[in-house]
C-alpha positions as CSV (number, residue, x, y, z in Angstrom):
1,M,13.8,-24.9,16.2
2,K,11.4,-25.5,13.5
3,L,8.8,-22.7,12.9
4,P,5.3,-23.2,12.9
5,P,3.6,-23.4,9.2
6,L,2.6,-20.1,8.1
7,Y,-0.7,-19.8,5.9
8,K,-1.8,-17.0,3.7
9,G,-5.3,-15.4,4.1
10,R,-7.2,-14.0,6.8
11,M,-9.8,-16.7,7.1
12,L,-7.3,-19.8,7.3
13,N,-5.3,-17.8,10.2
14,K,-8.6,-17.0,12.0
15,I,-9.8,-20.6,12.2
16,L,-6.2,-21.7,13.4
17,C,-6.1,-19.1,16.0
18,L,-9.5,-19.8,17.4
19,V,-8.9,-23.5,17.4
20,L,-5.7,-23.2,19.0
21,L,-7.0,-20.8,21.6
22,V,-9.8,-23.3,22.5
23,L,-7.3,-25.9,22.8
24,T,-5.4,-23.7,25.2
25,L,-8.2,-22.9,27.5
26,I,-8.8,-26.8,27.6
27,L,-5.1,-27.5,28.6
28,L,-5.0,-24.8,31.1
29,G,-8.3,-26.1,32.7
30,T,-7.0,-29.6,32.8
31,A,-3.6,-28.3,34.4
32,A,-5.5,-26.3,37.0
33,L,-7.7,-29.6,37.6
34,F,-4.6,-31.6,38.3
35,F,-2.7,-29.1,40.2
36,L,-5.8,-28.5,42.8
37,T,-5.8,-32.4,43.2
38,G,-2.1,-32.4,44.2
39,N,-0.8,-33.9,40.8
40,E,1.8,-31.0,40.1
41,D,4.1,-33.1,37.9
42,I,1.0,-33.8,35.4
43,A,-0.2,-30.3,35.9
44,A,3.2,-28.8,34.7
45,V,3.1,-31.2,31.7
46,F,-0.4,-29.8,30.7
47,G,0.8,-26.2,31.5
48,I,3.8,-26.6,29.0
49,L,1.4,-28.1,26.4
50,A,-0.8,-24.9,26.9
51,A,1.9,-22.6,26.7
52,I,3.0,-24.2,23.3
53,T,-0.5,-23.9,21.9
54,G,-1.1,-20.4,23.2
55,G,2.1,-19.3,21.6
56,F,0.8,-20.8,18.3
57,A,-2.5,-19.2,18.7
58,L,-0.7,-15.7,19.2
59,I,1.4,-16.3,16.2
60,Y,-1.6,-17.1,14.1
61,G,-3.5,-14.3,15.7
62,V,-1.0,-11.8,14.5
63,M,-1.3,-13.4,11.0
64,W,-5.1,-13.0,11.3
65,F,-4.7,-9.2,12.1
66,F,-2.0,-8.7,9.3
67,W,-4.1,-10.7,6.5
68,G,-7.3,-9.1,7.8
69,R,-5.9,-5.4,7.1
70,K,-4.2,-6.5,3.8
71,E,-7.4,-8.2,2.4
72,K,-9.7,-5.3,3.6
73,K,-7.4,-3.0,1.7
74,A,-7.5,-5.3,-1.6
75,D,-11.2,-5.4,-1.2
76,Q,-11.7,-1.7,-1.1
77,V,-9.5,-1.4,-4.3
78,L,-11.5,-4.1,-6.1
79,N,-14.9,-2.7,-5.1
80,T,-13.8,0.8,-6.5
81,I,-12.5,-0.9,-9.7
82,F,-15.6,-3.1,-10.4
83,G,-18.4,-1.4,-8.2
84,S,-19.4,1.1,-10.7
85,S,-19.4,-1.7,-13.5
86,Q,-21.8,-3.9,-11.9
87,A,-25.2,-2.1,-12.5
88,P,-26.0,-2.8,-16.2
89,D,-27.3,0.1,-18.6
90,A,-30.2,-1.8,-19.6
91,V,-33.2,-2.8,-17.3
92,T,-32.2,-6.2,-15.9
93,C,-34.4,-9.1,-15.6
94,P,-36.3,-9.3,-12.2
95,E,-36.7,-12.7,-12.0
96,F,-34.0,-15.8,-11.9
97,H,-34.7,-19.4,-11.7
98,L,-31.8,-21.6,-10.8
99,P,-31.4,-25.2,-11.8
100,K,-31.7,-26.2,-8.2
101,E,-32.2,-30.1,-8.8
102,W,-29.3,-30.2,-11.3
103,L,-27.0,-28.2,-9.0
104,K,-27.9,-30.8,-6.1
105,A,-27.2,-33.8,-8.3
106,A,-24.1,-32.2,-9.8
107,A,-22.9,-31.6,-5.8
108,G,-24.0,-35.1,-5.2
109,K,-21.9,-36.6,-8.0
110,R,-18.9,-34.5,-6.6
111,F,-19.2,-35.7,-3.0
112,F,-19.4,-39.5,-4.2
113,T,-16.4,-38.8,-6.5
114,I,-14.5,-37.6,-3.6
115,I,-15.4,-40.5,-1.4
116,H,-14.5,-42.9,-4.1
117,W,-10.9,-41.4,-4.1
118,I,-10.8,-41.4,-0.2
119,L,-11.8,-45.1,-0.1
120,I,-9.1,-45.9,-2.8
121,A,-6.5,-44.0,-0.7
122,M,-7.5,-45.8,2.3
123,L,-7.4,-49.2,0.6
124,G,-3.8,-48.1,-0.8
125,V,-2.6,-47.4,3.0
126,F,-4.1,-50.7,4.1
127,L,-2.3,-52.7,1.7
128,F,0.9,-50.7,2.3
129,L,0.8,-51.4,5.9
130,G,0.0,-55.1,5.3
131,I,2.8,-55.7,3.0
132,L,5.1,-53.8,5.5
133,L,4.0,-56.1,8.4
134,S,4.4,-59.0,6.3
135,V,7.9,-58.1,4.8
136,T,9.3,-57.2,8.1
137,G,8.1,-60.5,9.7
138,S,5.9,-58.4,12.2
139,L,2.8,-60.0,11.1
140,H,1.9,-62.5,13.7
141,T,-2.1,-62.5,13.7
142,P,-4.8,-61.7,11.5
143,L,-6.1,-59.5,14.3
144,Q,-3.2,-56.8,13.2
145,L,-4.9,-56.4,9.8
146,V,-8.2,-55.6,11.6
147,Y,-6.5,-53.0,13.6
148,C,-4.7,-51.5,10.4
149,L,-8.2,-51.4,8.7
150,V,-9.7,-49.7,11.9
151,F,-6.7,-47.3,11.6
152,C,-7.3,-46.6,7.9
153,L,-11.0,-46.1,8.6
154,L,-10.2,-43.5,11.3
155,I,-7.8,-41.6,9.1
156,A,-10.6,-41.3,6.3
157,L,-13.5,-40.7,8.3
158,P,-12.7,-36.9,9.3
159,G,-12.4,-36.0,5.5
160,S,-15.4,-38.0,4.6
161,L,-17.5,-36.2,7.2
162,V,-16.4,-32.8,6.2
163,Q,-17.3,-33.7,2.5
164,W,-20.7,-34.8,3.6
165,H,-21.1,-31.7,5.8
166,L,-20.4,-29.4,2.8
167,Y,-22.7,-31.4,0.5
168,R,-25.6,-31.2,2.8
169,Q,-24.9,-27.7,3.7
170,Y,-25.0,-26.7,0.0
171,A,-28.1,-28.8,-0.9
172,R,-30.4,-27.2,1.8
173,S,-29.4,-23.8,1.0
174,I,-29.7,-23.6,-2.7
175,P,-32.6,-21.2,-3.8
176,E,-34.8,-22.1,-6.6
177,K,-36.3,-18.7,-7.6
178,I,-34.9,-15.2,-6.9
179,Q,-37.3,-12.3,-7.8
180,L,-36.6,-8.5,-7.8
181,F,-39.5,-6.1,-7.6
182,P,-39.6,-2.4,-6.5
183,G,-39.2,-2.2,-2.8
184,R,-38.9,-5.8,-2.2
185,L,-36.8,-9.1,-2.8
186,V,-38.6,-12.5,-2.9
187,I,-36.4,-15.6,-2.4
188,D,-38.6,-19.0,-2.8
189,D,-41.2,-18.2,-0.3
190,T,-39.4,-15.5,1.9
191,F,-40.1,-11.8,1.2
192,Y,-37.7,-9.1,2.2
193,A,-38.9,-5.5,2.1
194,A,-36.3,-3.2,1.0
195,G,-36.4,-1.1,4.1
196,E,-35.8,-4.2,6.6
197,I,-32.6,-5.1,4.7
198,R,-29.5,-4.1,6.2
199,E,-27.1,-5.2,3.7
200,I,-26.7,-7.9,0.8
201,R,-23.2,-9.5,0.5
202,M,-22.5,-11.3,-2.7
203,S,-19.5,-13.6,-3.5
204,S,-17.6,-12.0,-6.5
205,E,-18.1,-13.6,-9.8
206,H,-14.5,-14.8,-10.3
207,L,-12.1,-16.1,-7.9
208,M,-9.9,-13.1,-6.6
209,N,-8.5,-14.4,-3.6
210,Q,-6.6,-17.4,-4.2
211,N,-5.8,-17.9,-0.5
212,S,-9.6,-17.9,0.5
213,P,-10.7,-21.3,1.8
214,A,-14.4,-20.3,0.9
215,V,-16.0,-23.2,-0.9
216,F,-19.4,-21.7,-2.5
217,R,-20.5,-18.5,-4.3
218,E,-23.2,-17.3,-2.2
219,M,-25.8,-14.7,-1.3
220,Q,-26.1,-13.4,2.1
221,V,-29.3,-11.1,3.1
222,R,-28.7,-9.3,6.3
223,T,-31.7,-7.7,8.3
224,E,-31.8,-6.0,11.5
225,T,-32.9,-9.5,13.2
226,S,-31.5,-12.2,10.9
227,S,-28.9,-13.1,8.4
228,T,-29.7,-15.9,5.8
229,T,-27.2,-17.5,3.5
230,Y,-28.3,-18.6,0.2
231,R,-25.4,-20.8,-1.6
232,I,-25.5,-20.6,-5.4
233,D,-22.6,-22.9,-6.7
234,Y,-19.2,-24.0,-6.2
235,R,-16.7,-21.4,-6.3
236,V,-14.2,-23.2,-8.5
237,G,-17.0,-24.9,-10.6
238,T,-16.4,-24.9,-14.3
239,P,-18.2,-26.6,-17.1
240,D,-15.2,-28.7,-17.5
241,N,-14.4,-30.0,-13.9
242,G,-17.9,-31.4,-13.2
243,Q,-18.5,-29.0,-10.2
244,P,-21.9,-27.2,-9.8
245,R,-21.7,-23.9,-11.5
246,W,-24.8,-21.5,-12.6
247,E,-23.7,-19.7,-15.5
248,A,-26.2,-16.8,-14.9
249,Y,-24.5,-15.6,-11.6
250,D,-22.9,-12.8,-13.2
251,Q,-26.3,-11.5,-14.4
252,L,-27.7,-11.9,-10.8
253,I,-24.7,-9.8,-9.3
254,K,-25.6,-7.0,-12.1
255,A,-29.2,-7.0,-11.4
256,L,-28.9,-7.1,-7.6
257,S,-26.5,-4.4,-7.8
258,R,-29.0,-2.3,-10.0
259,W,-31.9,-3.2,-7.6
260,G,-29.9,-2.2,-4.5
261,T,-29.1,1.2,-6.4
262,D,-32.8,1.8,-6.9
263,N,-33.9,0.7,-3.5
264,S,-31.3,2.3,-1.3
265,V,-29.9,-1.2,-0.2
266,T,-26.2,-1.9,0.2
267,V,-25.1,-4.8,-2.0
268,R,-21.7,-5.6,-1.2
269,I,-19.3,-7.8,-3.4
270,Q,-17.2,-10.0,-1.2
271,F,-14.1,-10.0,-3.5
272,M,-11.7,-11.4,-0.7
273,D,-14.1,-14.0,0.7
């Protein structure tokens, strides 16, 4: 029996567990519906499928728990090592201006580059299927090529939609200006009093967890009533690979750590996310 694929990392296993759990509930509901309507054979098939997906959900749930504990310990160790070195000795700059339009343009260029390669791959699959049908003598009507093209479009659509969602999610949440004042934090036109902030979470400067599926380096401001995420740049961005990267990110982390200390606000660096 082939074992299910196992993945490293809390977040990946959490996503797989929850997706399979939802699928299991849908299959169970479908099985119950067929059983109540007297279609017991069909209900049994859906019940078996539900048992399979439920078993996989259980496996990924165990892996989620295992990697959650492991990454929590690693996160505590890294916070101990790097936490005391985040705050600079000198007075930090209270104001940061992000190149928002440049970051958006770079993200747009990244999106269109990915779509370009998806289309090339789709065309390659279409040509392969067309040649295969022709060589094997299975091509009897041009309509078959239309079906192949529709199939290629369908397999390319999910990846394209995911990349579009990532681009739009990023472009809408980039801050333009971050200001640090005694007793308050100002991000663009939003004011946060230090007393209302429960916690600020920041992505680490460097990619510490190679198993993390996180795409962006971001700043999350949590209050008692809301949680707002500001995305700064792409986690694996470098000056060489063309992905959006803000070079002053490390200075922002240091300044926020100092500001948090001075204003009794918890600033947590998310090394494992």
